[in-house]
N, CA, C and O atoms as a GROMACS GRO file, in nm:
protein
  596
    1UNK      N    1  -6.518   2.104   4.808
    1UNK     CA    2  -6.392   2.039   4.845
    1UNK      C    3  -6.304   2.138   4.921
    1UNK      O    4  -6.291   2.253   4.880
    2UNK      N    5  -6.244   2.094   5.030
    2UNK     CA    6  -6.158   2.181   5.110
    2UNK      C    7  -6.022   2.202   5.045
    2UNK      O    8  -5.990   2.142   4.943
    3UNK      N    9  -5.946   2.286   5.107
    3UNK     CA   10  -5.811   2.312   5.057
    3UNK      C   11  -5.724   2.189   5.075
    3UNK      O   12  -5.740   2.114   5.172
    4UNK      N   13  -5.634   2.170   4.981
    4UNK     CA   14  -5.538   2.061   4.992
    4UNK      C   15  -5.418   2.116   5.068
    4UNK      O   16  -5.350   2.208   5.022
    5UNK      N   17  -5.394   2.059   5.187
    5UNK     CA   18  -5.288   2.109   5.274
    5UNK      C   19  -5.190   1.999   5.310
    5UNK      O   20  -5.226   1.881   5.315
    6UNK      N   21  -5.068   2.038   5.335
    6UNK     CA   22  -4.966   1.946   5.379
    6UNK      C   23  -4.867   2.018   5.468
    6UNK      O   24  -4.894   2.127   5.519
    7UNK      N   25  -4.752   1.954   5.487
    7UNK     CA   26  -4.650   2.008   5.576
    7UNK      C   27  -4.512   1.987   5.514
    7UNK      O   28  -4.486   1.884   5.451
    8UNK      N   29  -4.425   2.085   5.532
    8UNK     CA   30  -4.285   2.072   5.492
    8UNK      C   31  -4.216   1.988   5.599
    8UNK      O   32  -4.217   2.023   5.716
    9UNK      N   33  -4.156   1.877   5.557
    9UNK     CA   34  -4.087   1.787   5.650
    9UNK      C   35  -3.939   1.821   5.658
    9UNK      O   36  -3.877   1.808   5.764
   10UNK      N   37  -3.881   1.865   5.544
   10UNK     CA   38  -3.738   1.899   5.541
   10UNK      C   39  -3.711   2.000   5.430
   10UNK      O   40  -3.779   2.002   5.328
   11UNK      N   41  -3.609   2.083   5.454
   11UNK     CA   42  -3.558   2.177   5.355
   11UNK      C   43  -3.413   2.137   5.329
   11UNK      O   44  -3.335   2.121   5.423
   12UNK      N   45  -3.376   2.119   5.201
   12UNK     CA   46  -3.243   2.068   5.167
   12UNK      C   47  -3.182   2.148   5.053
   12UNK      O   48  -3.253   2.202   4.968
   13UNK      N   49  -3.048   2.155   5.052
   13UNK     CA   50  -2.979   2.222   4.940
   13UNK      C   51  -2.843   2.156   4.917
   13UNK      O   52  -2.791   2.085   5.003
   14UNK      N   53  -2.789   2.182   4.799
   14UNK     CA   54  -2.656   2.132   4.765
   14UNK      C   55  -2.580   2.241   4.692
   14UNK      O   56  -2.639   2.332   4.633
   15UNK      N   57  -2.448   2.231   4.695
   15UNK     CA   58  -2.364   2.328   4.627
   15UNK      C   59  -2.336   2.288   4.483
   15UNK      O   60  -2.298   2.372   4.401
   16UNK      N   61  -2.355   2.159   4.450
   16UNK     CA   62  -2.328   2.110   4.315
   16UNK      C   63  -2.447   2.033   4.262
   16UNK      O   64  -2.514   1.961   4.338
   17UNK      N   65  -2.474   2.046   4.132
   17UNK     CA   66  -2.582   1.969   4.069
   17UNK      C   67  -2.542   1.822   4.063
   17UNK      O   68  -2.424   1.789   4.059
   18UNK      N   69  -2.644   1.734   4.063
   18UNK     CA   70  -2.619   1.591   4.050
   18UNK      C   71  -2.572   1.524   4.177
   18UNK      O   72  -2.530   1.409   4.174
   19UNK      N   73  -2.578   1.594   4.289
   19UNK     CA   74  -2.538   1.536   4.417
   19UNK      C   75  -2.656   1.539   4.513
   19UNK      O   76  -2.755   1.609   4.491
   20UNK      N   77  -2.645   1.461   4.620
   20UNK     CA   78  -2.750   1.463   4.721
   20UNK      C   79  -2.748   1.599   4.790
   20UNK      O   80  -2.645   1.667   4.794
   21UNK      N   81  -2.861   1.637   4.844
   21UNK     CA   82  -2.869   1.765   4.916
   21UNK      C   83  -2.862   1.739   5.065
   21UNK      O   84  -2.898   1.631   5.112
   22UNK      N   85  -2.816   1.838   5.139
   22UNK     CA   86  -2.806   1.829   5.285
   22UNK      C   87  -2.922   1.906   5.348
   22UNK      O   88  -2.961   2.013   5.302
   23UNK      N   89  -2.975   1.847   5.454
   23UNK     CA   90  -3.086   1.912   5.525
   23UNK      C   91  -3.036   2.036   5.599
   23UNK      O   92  -2.930   2.033   5.662
   24UNK      N   93  -3.113   2.145   5.590
   24UNK     CA   94  -3.079   2.269   5.659
   24UNK      C   95  -3.197   2.309   5.749
   24UNK      O   96  -3.310   2.268   5.725
   25UNK      N   97  -3.169   2.389   5.851
   25UNK     CA   98  -3.274   2.428   5.947
   25UNK      C   99  -3.378   2.518   5.883
   25UNK      O  100  -3.498   2.503   5.907
   26UNK      N  101  -3.332   2.613   5.801
   26UNK     CA  102  -3.423   2.709   5.739
   26UNK      C  103  -3.361   2.757   5.608
   26UNK      O  104  -3.239   2.770   5.598
   27UNK      N  105  -3.445   2.783   5.510
   27UNK     CA  106  -3.397   2.834   5.383
   27UNK      C  107  -3.473   2.957   5.341
   27UNK      O  108  -3.581   2.986   5.392
   28UNK      N  109  -3.415   3.029   5.247
   28UNK     CA  110  -3.480   3.148   5.192
   28UNK      C  111  -3.512   3.122   5.046
   28UNK      O  112  -3.422   3.101   4.964
   29UNK      N  113  -3.641   3.124   5.012
   29UNK     CA  114  -3.684   3.112   4.874
   29UNK      C  115  -3.681   3.252   4.813
   29UNK      O  116  -3.743   3.345   4.865
   30UNK      N  117  -3.608   3.266   4.702
   30UNK     CA  118  -3.589   3.396   4.639
   30UNK      C  119  -3.672   3.401   4.511
   30UNK      O  120  -3.664   3.311   4.427
   31UNK      N  121  -3.752   3.506   4.498
   31UNK     CA  122  -3.841   3.522   4.383
   31UNK      C  123  -3.765   3.508   4.251
   31UNK      O  124  -3.660   3.569   4.231
   32UNK      N  125  -3.821   3.424   4.161
   32UNK     CA  126  -3.767   3.398   4.028
   32UNK      C  127  -3.620   3.355   4.031
   32UNK      O  128  -3.545   3.384   3.938
   33UNK      N  129  -3.580   3.285   4.137
   33UNK     CA  130  -3.443   3.235   4.147
   33UNK      C  131  -3.437   3.096   4.208
   33UNK      O  132  -3.379   3.005   4.148
   34UNK      N  133  -3.497   3.077   4.327
   34UNK     CA  134  -3.493   2.946   4.391
   34UNK      C  135  -3.450   2.957   4.536
   34UNK      O  136  -3.470   3.059   4.601
   35UNK      N  137  -3.390   2.849   4.586
   35UNK     CA  138  -3.344   2.843   4.724
   35UNK      C  139  -3.206   2.904   4.733
   35UNK      O  140  -3.115   2.867   4.658
   36UNK      N  141  -3.190   2.999   4.824
   36UNK     CA  142  -3.062   3.066   4.842
   36UNK      C  143  -2.949   2.964   4.861
   36UNK      O  144  -2.963   2.871   4.940
   37UNK      N  145  -2.839   2.982   4.788
   37UNK     CA  146  -2.717   2.899   4.796
   37UNK      C  147  -2.738   2.755   4.748
   37UNK      O  148  -2.661   2.667   4.784
   38UNK      N  149  -2.841   2.731   4.666
   38UNK     CA  150  -2.862   2.596   4.611
   38UNK      C  151  -2.814   2.593   4.466
   38UNK      O  152  -2.833   2.688   4.390
   39UNK      N  153  -2.750   2.481   4.428
   39UNK     CA  154  -2.692   2.466   4.294
   39UNK      C  155  -2.796   2.475   4.182
   39UNK      O  156  -2.762   2.515   4.071
   40UNK      N  157  -2.920   2.439   4.209
   40UNK     CA  158  -3.022   2.437   4.104
   40UNK      C  159  -3.096   2.570   4.089
   40UNK      O  160  -3.181   2.584   4.001
   41UNK      N  161  -3.065   2.666   4.174
   41UNK     CA  162  -3.130   2.796   4.164
   41UNK      C  163  -3.084   2.869   4.038
   41UNK      O  164  -2.973   2.846   3.989
   42UNK      N  165  -3.169   2.955   3.988
   42UNK     CA  166  -3.135   3.033   3.869
   42UNK      C  167  -3.260   3.071   3.794
   42UNK      O  168  -3.372   3.038   3.835
   43UNK      N  169  -3.242   3.140   3.683
   43UNK     CA  170  -3.355   3.188   3.603
   43UNK      C  171  -3.399   3.078   3.507
   43UNK      O  172  -3.374   3.086   3.387
   44UNK      N  173  -3.465   2.974   3.560
   44UNK     CA  174  -3.518   2.867   3.476
   44UNK      C  175  -3.642   2.810   3.541
   44UNK      O  176  -3.684   2.860   3.646
   45UNK      N  177  -3.701   2.707   3.482
   45UNK     CA  178  -3.831   2.657   3.529
   45UNK      C  179  -3.821   2.553   3.641
   45UNK      O  180  -3.924   2.512   3.694
   46UNK      N  181  -3.701   2.510   3.677
   46UNK     CA  182  -3.686   2.409   3.783
   46UNK      C  183  -3.609   2.466   3.901
   46UNK      O  184  -3.506   2.412   3.941
   47UNK      N  185  -3.659   2.576   3.957
   47UNK     CA  186  -3.589   2.645   4.066
   47UNK      C  187  -3.597   2.569   4.198
   47UNK      O  188  -3.500   2.567   4.274
   48UNK      N  189  -3.711   2.507   4.225
   48UNK     CA  190  -3.732   2.432   4.349
   48UNK      C  191  -3.788   2.295   4.315
   48UNK      O  192  -3.883   2.283   4.238
   49UNK      N  193  -3.728   2.190   4.373
   49UNK     CA  194  -3.778   2.054   4.353
   49UNK      C  195  -3.846   2.008   4.482
   49UNK      O  196  -3.800   2.037   4.592
   50UNK      N  197  -3.956   1.935   4.464
   50UNK     CA  198  -4.032   1.884   4.578
   50UNK      C  199  -4.056   1.735   4.560
   50UNK      O  200  -4.076   1.687   4.448
   51UNK      N  201  -4.052   1.662   4.670
   51UNK     CA  202  -4.078   1.519   4.669
   51UNK      C  203  -4.158   1.484   4.794
   51UNK      O  204  -4.132   1.537   4.902
   52UNK      N  205  -4.255   1.395   4.778
   52UNK     CA  206  -4.340   1.355   4.889
   52UNK      C  207  -4.276   1.251   4.978
   52UNK      O  208  -4.199   1.166   4.931
   53UNK      N  209  -4.307   1.257   5.106
   53UNK     CA  210  -4.260   1.157   5.202
   53UNK      C  211  -4.305   1.018   5.158
   53UNK      O  212  -4.229   0.921   5.173
   54UNK      N  213  -4.427   1.006   5.105
   54UNK     CA  214  -4.477   0.875   5.061
   54UNK      C  215  -4.388   0.817   4.952
   54UNK      O  216  -4.364   0.696   4.949
   55UNK      N  217  -4.339   0.901   4.862
   55UNK     CA  218  -4.249   0.855   4.756
   55UNK      C  219  -4.118   0.804   4.815
   55UNK      O  220  -4.065   0.701   4.772
   56UNK      N  221  -4.066   0.876   4.912
   56UNK     CA  222  -3.941   0.835   4.979
   56UNK      C  223  -3.964   0.706   5.055
   56UNK      O  224  -3.879   0.617   5.054
   57UNK      N  225  -4.078   0.694   5.122
   57UNK     CA  226  -4.108   0.573   5.199
   57UNK      C  227  -4.122   0.450   5.110
   57UNK      O  228  -4.092   0.338   5.153
   58UNK      N  229  -4.168   0.468   4.985
   58UNK     CA  230  -4.172   0.355   4.890
   58UNK      C  231  -4.032   0.299   4.870
   58UNK      O  232  -4.012   0.177   4.867
   59UNK      N  233  -3.934   0.389   4.858
   59UNK     CA  234  -3.796   0.345   4.838
   59UNK      C  235  -3.740   0.283   4.966
   59UNK      O  236  -3.666   0.185   4.960
   60UNK      N  237  -3.775   0.340   5.080
   60UNK     CA  238  -3.732   0.282   5.208
   60UNK      C  239  -3.789   0.142   5.223
   60UNK      O  240  -3.724   0.053   5.277
   61UNK      N  241  -3.913   0.123   5.175
   61UNK     CA  242  -3.978  -0.008   5.180
   61UNK      C  243  -3.906  -0.114   5.098
   61UNK      O  244  -3.923  -0.233   5.122
   62UNK      N  245  -3.826  -0.069   5.001
   62UNK     CA  246  -3.746  -0.162   4.920
   62UNK      C  247  -3.610  -0.190   4.984
   62UNK      O  248  -3.526  -0.258   4.926
   63UNK      N  249  -3.591  -0.138   5.106
   63UNK     CA  250  -3.469  -0.166   5.180
   63UNK      C  251  -3.360  -0.060   5.167
   63UNK      O  252  -3.251  -0.078   5.221
   64UNK      N  253  -3.388   0.050   5.099
   64UNK     CA  254  -3.288   0.156   5.084
   64UNK      C  255  -3.285   0.243   5.210
   64UNK      O  256  -3.390   0.279   5.264
   65UNK      N  257  -3.165   0.275   5.255
   65UNK     CA  258  -3.148   0.368   5.368
   65UNK      C  259  -3.136   0.508   5.310
   65UNK      O  260  -3.036   0.542   5.248
   66UNK      N  261  -3.240   0.587   5.330
   66UNK     CA  262  -3.250   0.716   5.262
   66UNK      C  263  -3.274   0.828   5.362
   66UNK      O  264  -3.355   0.816   5.454
   67UNK      N  265  -3.200   0.938   5.343
   67UNK     CA  266  -3.219   1.058   5.424
   67UNK      C  267  -3.288   1.164   5.339
   67UNK      O  268  -3.289   1.154   5.216
   68UNK      N  269  -3.346   1.264   5.404
   68UNK     CA  270  -3.403   1.377   5.331
   68UNK      C  271  -3.293   1.441   5.248
   68UNK      O  272  -3.182   1.463   5.296
   69UNK      N  273  -3.324   1.470   5.123
   69UNK     CA  274  -3.228   1.532   5.033
   69UNK      C  275  -3.152   1.434   4.946
   69UNK      O  276  -3.085   1.475   4.852
   70UNK      N  277  -3.162   1.304   4.975
   70UNK     CA  278  -3.089   1.204   4.896
   70UNK      C  279  -3.132   1.199   4.750
   70UNK      O  280  -3.055   1.158   4.664
   71UNK      N  281  -3.255   1.242   4.721
   71UNK     CA  282  -3.302   1.245   4.582
   71UNK      C  283  -3.289   1.386   4.524
   71UNK      O  284  -3.350   1.418   4.422
   72UNK      N  285  -3.209   1.470   4.590
   72UNK     CA  286  -3.181   1.608   4.547
   72UNK      C  287  -3.305   1.697   4.552
   72UNK      O  288  -3.313   1.796   4.480
   73UNK      N  289  -3.402   1.660   4.636
   73UNK     CA  290  -3.520   1.746   4.651
   73UNK      C  291  -3.489   1.861   4.747
   73UNK      O  292  -3.420   1.842   4.847
   74UNK      N  293  -3.542   1.979   4.715
   74UNK     CA  294  -3.528   2.095   4.805
   74UNK      C  295  -3.626   2.086   4.921
   74UNK      O  296  -3.591   2.114   5.035
   75UNK      N  297  -3.749   2.048   4.890
   75UNK     CA  298  -3.853   2.041   4.992
   75UNK      C  299  -3.914   1.901   4.996
   75UNK      O  300  -3.962   1.850   4.894
   76UNK      N  301  -3.910   1.840   5.113
   76UNK     CA  302  -3.976   1.712   5.134
   76UNK      C  303  -4.112   1.744   5.197
   76UNK      O  304  -4.120   1.816   5.297
   77UNK      N  305  -4.218   1.690   5.136
   77UNK     CA  306  -4.354   1.730   5.171
   77UNK      C  307  -4.436   1.610   5.216
   77UNK      O  308  -4.422   1.499   5.164
   78UNK      N  309  -4.522   1.634   5.316
   78UNK     CA  310  -4.614   1.532   5.367
   78UNK      C  311  -4.756   1.583   5.348
   78UNK      O  312  -4.784   1.701   5.370
   79UNK      N  313  -4.846   1.495   5.306
   79UNK     CA  314  -4.988   1.529   5.303
   79UNK      C  315  -5.044   1.571   5.169
   79UNK      O  316  -5.165   1.592   5.157
   80UNK      N  317  -4.959   1.585   5.066
   80UNK     CA  318  -5.005   1.621   4.932
   80UNK      C  319  -4.942   1.524   4.833
   80UNK      O  320  -4.821   1.501   4.837
   81UNK      N  321  -5.023   1.466   4.743
   81UNK     CA  322  -4.969   1.380   4.637
   81UNK      C  323  -4.921   1.474   4.526
   81UNK      O  324  -4.998   1.511   4.437
   82UNK      N  325  -4.796   1.511   4.534
   82UNK     CA  326  -4.741   1.616   4.448
   82UNK      C  327  -4.751   1.586   4.300
   82UNK      O  328  -4.789   1.672   4.221
   83UNK      N  329  -4.717   1.462   4.260
   83UNK     CA  330  -4.711   1.430   4.118
   83UNK      C  331  -4.849   1.424   4.051
   83UNK      O  332  -4.858   1.406   3.930
   84UNK      N  333  -4.956   1.438   4.130
   84UNK     CA  334  -5.090   1.444   4.072
   84UNK      C  335  -5.138   1.588   4.051
   84UNK      O  336  -5.247   1.610   3.998
   85UNK      N  337  -5.057   1.685   4.092
   85UNK     CA  338  -5.096   1.825   4.074
   85UNK      C  339  -5.079   1.867   3.928
   85UNK      O  340  -4.978   1.832   3.866
   86UNK      N  341  -5.175   1.939   3.872
   86UNK     CA  342  -5.160   1.986   3.734
   86UNK      C  343  -5.053   2.094   3.722
   86UNK      O  344  -5.026   2.168   3.817
   87UNK      N  345  -4.991   2.101   3.603
   87UNK     CA  346  -4.897   2.210   3.576
   87UNK      C  347  -4.971   2.342   3.597
   87UNK      O  348  -5.089   2.353   3.566
   88UNK      N  349  -4.900   2.441   3.649
   88UNK     CA  350  -4.962   2.571   3.675
   88UNK      C  351  -5.022   2.584   3.814
   88UNK      O  352  -5.059   2.694   3.855
   89UNK      N  353  -5.032   2.472   3.888
   89UNK     CA  354  -5.083   2.477   4.025
   89UNK      C  355  -4.993   2.566   4.110
   89UNK      O  356  -4.870   2.561   4.098
   90UNK      N  357  -5.054   2.648   4.193
   90UNK     CA  358  -4.976   2.735   4.281
   90UNK      C  359  -4.978   2.677   4.422
   90UNK      O  360  -5.081   2.629   4.470
   91UNK      N  361  -4.863   2.682   4.488
   91UNK     CA  362  -4.847   2.629   4.623
   91UNK      C  363  -4.800   2.739   4.716
   91UNK      O  364  -4.697   2.802   4.691
   92UNK      N  365  -4.874   2.762   4.822
   92UNK     CA  366  -4.833   2.858   4.925
   92UNK      C  367  -4.747   2.782   5.026
   92UNK      O  368  -4.790   2.680   5.080
   93UNK      N  369  -4.627   2.833   5.051
   93UNK     CA  370  -4.533   2.767   5.141
   93UNK      C  371  -4.500   2.861   5.256
   93UNK      O  372  -4.462   2.977   5.234
   94UNK      N  373  -4.514   2.811   5.380
   94UNK     CA  374  -4.485   2.895   5.495
   94UNK      C  375  -4.581   3.014   5.499
   94UNK      O  376  -4.696   3.002   5.459
   95UNK      N  377  -4.532   3.127   5.548
   95UNK     CA  378  -4.618   3.245   5.562
   95UNK      C  379  -4.632   3.323   5.432
   95UNK      O  380  -4.740   3.377   5.405
   96UNK      N  381  -4.526   3.330   5.351
   96UNK     CA  382  -4.526   3.424   5.239
   96UNK      C  383  -4.498   3.365   5.102
   96UNK      O  384  -4.544   3.420   5.002
   97UNK      N  385  -4.423   3.257   5.094
   97UNK     CA  386  -4.373   3.210   4.965
   97UNK      C  387  -4.484   3.151   4.878
   97UNK      O  388  -4.580   3.092   4.929
   98UNK      N  389  -4.469   3.168   4.747
   98UNK     CA  390  -4.564   3.114   4.651
   98UNK      C  391  -4.486   3.050   4.537
   98UNK      O  392  -4.401   3.114   4.475
   99UNK      N  393  -4.516   2.923   4.510
   99UNK     CA  394  -4.450   2.847   4.403
   99UNK      C  395  -4.553   2.812   4.297
   99UNK      O  396  -4.673   2.807   4.324
  100UNK      N  397  -4.504   2.788   4.174
  100UNK     CA  398  -4.591   2.743   4.065
  100UNK      C  399  -4.531   2.617   4.005
  100UNK      O  400  -4.413   2.613   3.970
  101UNK      N  401  -4.613   2.512   3.993
  101UNK     CA  402  -4.568   2.384   3.938
  101UNK      C  403  -4.539   2.401   3.789
  101UNK      O  404  -4.626   2.444   3.712
  102UNK      N  405  -4.416   2.367   3.749
  102UNK     CA  406  -4.372   2.384   3.609
  102UNK      C  407  -4.340   2.252   3.540
  102UNK      O  408  -4.338   2.246   3.417
  103UNK      N  409  -4.315   2.146   3.617
  103UNK     CA  410  -4.278   2.018   3.558
  103UNK      C  411  -4.306   1.906   3.657
  103UNK      O  412  -4.285   1.921   3.778
  104UNK      N  413  -4.356   1.794   3.605
  104UNK     CA  414  -4.377   1.673   3.685
  104UNK      C  415  -4.277   1.570   3.636
  104UNK      O  416  -4.275   1.537   3.517
  105UNK      N  417  -4.194   1.519   3.725
  105UNK     CA  418  -4.093   1.420   3.687
  105UNK      C  419  -3.983   1.482   3.603
  105UNK      O  420  -3.986   1.601   3.572
  106UNK      N  421  -3.884   1.399   3.568
  106UNK     CA  422  -3.772   1.445   3.485
  106UNK      C  423  -3.698   1.325   3.431
  106UNK      O  424  -3.720   1.212   3.474
  107UNK      N  425  -3.610   1.350   3.335
  107UNK     CA  426  -3.524   1.244   3.286
  107UNK      C  427  -3.400   1.239   3.373
  107UNK      O  428  -3.343   1.342   3.408
  108UNK      N  429  -3.359   1.119   3.408
  108UNK     CA  430  -3.236   1.103   3.484
  108UNK      C  431  -3.118   1.117   3.387
  108UNK      O  432  -3.121   1.063   3.277
  109UNK      N  433  -3.016   1.190   3.428
  109UNK     CA  434  -2.899   1.205   3.340
  109UNK      C  435  -2.800   1.091   3.363
  109UNK      O  436  -2.802   1.025   3.467
  110UNK      N  437  -2.714   1.070   3.267
  110UNK     CA  438  -2.611   0.966   3.278
  110UNK      C  439  -2.515   1.001   3.393
  110UNK      O  440  -2.484   1.118   3.415
  111UNK      N  441  -2.470   0.901   3.464
  111UNK     CA  442  -2.374   0.922   3.571
  111UNK      C  443  -2.432   0.990   3.693
  111UNK      O  444  -2.360   1.055   3.769
  112UNK      N  445  -2.562   0.976   3.712
  112UNK     CA  446  -2.630   1.040   3.825
  112UNK      C  447  -2.577   0.983   3.958
  112UNK      O  448  -2.584   0.862   3.981
  113UNK      N  449  -2.525   1.071   4.042
  113UNK     CA  450  -2.471   1.028   4.172
  113UNK      C  451  -2.578   0.965   4.260
  113UNK      O  452  -2.550   0.872   4.336
  114UNK      N  453  -2.699   1.014   4.248
  114UNK     CA  454  -2.809   0.964   4.331
  114UNK      C  455  -2.840   0.819   4.295
  114UNK      O  456  -2.852   0.734   4.383
  115UNK      N  457  -2.853   0.792   4.164
  115UNK     CA  458  -2.882   0.656   4.119
  115UNK      C  459  -2.767   0.562   4.158
  115UNK      O  460  -2.790   0.448   4.196
  116UNK      N  461  -2.642   0.611   4.148
  116UNK     CA  462  -2.526   0.530   4.188
  116UNK      C  463  -2.532   0.496   4.336
  116UNK      O  464  -2.508   0.382   4.376
  117UNK      N  465  -2.564   0.597   4.418
  117UNK     CA  466  -2.565   0.578   4.564
  117UNK      C  467  -2.682   0.492   4.609
  117UNK      O  468  -2.665   0.401   4.690
  118UNK      N  469  -2.802   0.521   4.558
  118UNK     CA  470  -2.924   0.457   4.606
  118UNK      C  471  -2.959   0.331   4.526
  118UNK      O  472  -3.013   0.236   4.582
  119UNK      N  473  -2.928   0.331   4.396
  119UNK     CA  474  -2.961   0.216   4.312
  119UNK      C  475  -3.085   0.240   4.227
  119UNK      O  476  -3.106   0.170   4.128
  120UNK      N  477  -3.165   0.337   4.264
  120UNK     CA  478  -3.286   0.374   4.190
  120UNK      C  479  -3.315   0.518   4.228
  120UNK      O  480  -3.264   0.568   4.328
  121UNK      N  481  -3.397   0.584   4.150
  121UNK     CA  482  -3.433   0.722   4.183
  121UNK      C  483  -3.582   0.742   4.156
  121UNK      O  484  -3.629   0.718   4.045
  122UNK      N  485  -3.654   0.785   4.257
  122UNK     CA  486  -3.798   0.807   4.246
  122UNK      C  487  -3.828   0.946   4.189
  122UNK      O  488  -3.940   0.972   4.144
  123UNK      N  489  -3.730   1.034   4.190
  123UNK     CA  490  -3.751   1.172   4.145
  123UNK      C  491  -3.803   1.180   4.001
  123UNK      O  492  -3.894   1.259   3.974
  124UNK      N  493  -3.749   1.102   3.906
  124UNK     CA  494  -3.800   1.111   3.768
  124UNK      C  495  -3.948   1.074   3.756
  124UNK      O  496  -4.015   1.119   3.663
  125UNK      N  497  -3.998   0.995   3.847
  125UNK     CA  498  -4.138   0.950   3.841
  125UNK      C  499  -4.232   1.037   3.924
  125UNK      O  500  -4.343   1.066   3.881
  126UNK      N  501  -4.187   1.077   4.043
  126UNK     CA  502  -4.280   1.138   4.138
  126UNK      C  503  -4.238   1.273   4.193
  126UNK      O  504  -4.311   1.334   4.271
  127UNK      N  505  -4.122   1.321   4.153
  127UNK     CA  506  -4.079   1.454   4.195
  127UNK      C  507  -4.145   1.561   4.110
  127UNK      O  508  -4.182   1.536   3.996
  128UNK      N  509  -4.160   1.680   4.165
  128UNK     CA  510  -4.213   1.791   4.086
  128UNK      C  511  -4.118   1.910   4.097
  128UNK      O  512  -4.037   1.920   4.188
  129UNK      N  513  -4.132   1.999   4.000
  129UNK     CA  514  -4.046   2.117   3.996
  129UNK      C  515  -4.132   2.242   3.989
  129UNK      O  516  -4.240   2.242   3.928
  130UNK      N  517  -4.083   2.348   4.052
  130UNK     CA  518  -4.159   2.472   4.058
  130UNK      C  519  -4.065   2.590   4.036
  130UNK      O  520  -3.943   2.579   4.045
  131UNK      N  521  -4.128   2.704   4.006
  131UNK     CA  522  -4.053   2.829   4.008
  131UNK      C  523  -4.110   2.913   4.122
  131UNK      O  524  -4.225   2.895   4.161
  132UNK      N  525  -4.030   3.004   4.173
  132UNK     CA  526  -4.069   3.087   4.287
  132UNK      C  527  -4.137   3.214   4.236
  132UNK      O  528  -4.073   3.299   4.174
  133UNK      N  529  -4.267   3.226   4.262
  133UNK     CA  530  -4.342   3.346   4.224
  133UNK      C  531  -4.326   3.456   4.328
  133UNK      O  532  -4.324   3.575   4.295
  134UNK      N  533  -4.316   3.415   4.455
  134UNK     CA  534  -4.299   3.510   4.565
  134UNK      C  535  -4.209   3.445   4.669
  134UNK      O  536  -4.232   3.331   4.709
  135UNK      N  537  -4.107   3.516   4.711
  135UNK     CA  538  -4.009   3.462   4.804
  135UNK      C  539  -4.057   3.460   4.948
  135UNK      O  540  -4.162   3.515   4.982
  136UNK      N  541  -3.977   3.396   5.032
  136UNK     CA  542  -4.006   3.390   5.175
  136UNK      C  543  -3.922   3.282   5.242
  136UNK      O  544  -3.860   3.200   5.174
  137UNK      N  545  -3.921   3.283   5.374
  137UNK     CA  546  -3.847   3.182   5.450
  137UNK      C  547  -3.927   3.053   5.453
  137UNK      O  548  -4.050   3.054   5.449
  138UNK      N  549  -3.854   2.940   5.461
  138UNK     CA  550  -3.918   2.809   5.471
  138UNK      C  551  -3.836   2.722   5.566
  138UNK      O  552  -3.713   2.724   5.563
  139UNK      N  553  -3.907   2.645   5.648
  139UNK     CA  554  -3.840   2.553   5.741
  139UNK      C  555  -3.929   2.432   5.763
  139UNK      O  556  -4.049   2.434   5.733
  140UNK      N  557  -3.870   2.326   5.816
  140UNK     CA  558  -3.947   2.206   5.849
  140UNK      C  559  -4.057   2.244   5.947
  140UNK      O  560  -4.035   2.322   6.040
  141UNK      N  561  -4.176   2.189   5.925
  141UNK     CA  562  -4.292   2.218   6.009
  141UNK      C  563  -4.384   2.322   5.949
  141UNK      O  564  -4.499   2.334   5.990
  142UNK      N  565  -4.334   2.398   5.850
  142UNK     CA  566  -4.418   2.498   5.783
  142UNK      C  567  -4.529   2.428   5.705
  142UNK      O  568  -4.515   2.314   5.663
  143UNK      N  569  -4.638   2.499   5.688
  143UNK     CA  570  -4.748   2.448   5.606
  143UNK      C  571  -4.720   2.467   5.458
  143UNK      O  572  -4.642   2.554   5.419
  144UNK      N  573  -4.784   2.385   5.376
  144UNK     CA  574  -4.784   2.401   5.231
  144UNK      C  575  -4.926   2.368   5.186
  144UNK      O  576  -4.984   2.270   5.231
  145UNK      N  577  -4.980   2.450   5.099
  145UNK     CA  578  -5.117   2.424   5.054
  145UNK      C  579  -5.135   2.468   4.910
  145UNK      O  580  -5.069   2.560   4.862
  146UNK      N  581  -5.227   2.400   4.842
  146UNK     CA  582  -5.264   2.440   4.707
  146UNK      C  583  -5.336   2.574   4.720
  146UNK      O  584  -5.433   2.587   4.795
  147UNK      N  585  -5.286   2.672   4.647
  147UNK     CA  586  -5.333   2.810   4.658
  147UNK      C  587  -5.426   2.841   4.542
  147UNK      O  588  -5.392   2.816   4.426
  148UNK      N  589  -5.541   2.895   4.573
  148UNK     CA  590  -5.637   2.925   4.466
  148UNK      C  591  -5.686   3.069   4.478
  148UNK      O  592  -5.806   3.094   4.487
  149UNK      N  593  -5.590   3.163   4.476
  149UNK     CA  594  -5.633   3.301   4.492
  149UNK      C  595  -5.562   3.397   4.404
  149UNK      O  596  -5.589   3.517   4.408
   0.00000   0.00000   0.00000
């Protein structure tokens, strides 16, 4: 079986938790911290959130007008079914960064701005969370692949 590869479609961050993220041109993934200047960064297991384009398109198919970052994902990914990856899977992002899958899905909190704005949230079902094992720059168009080394 060949390597599982995909592409970063968008990089997004927010200054406050529980809000939609804004798309940025390029971000810096910081080892054992997360995305520079992102509200969810810190010394915990959910430093970077990822969501697949297919998951977002399911919501668009229900008539929702959705932009990258509306589900508070840091990285929007195409070509990999993220929520099927086992915990502990390592993902190489861009040239240097390395992430490790720490959680699949999450519980939505009360008063979630995303659920209020969109009406539903796909992140609890199909979003994944990672910690940064090795830092590096990331931008739309970068490759992402399951790393086995």
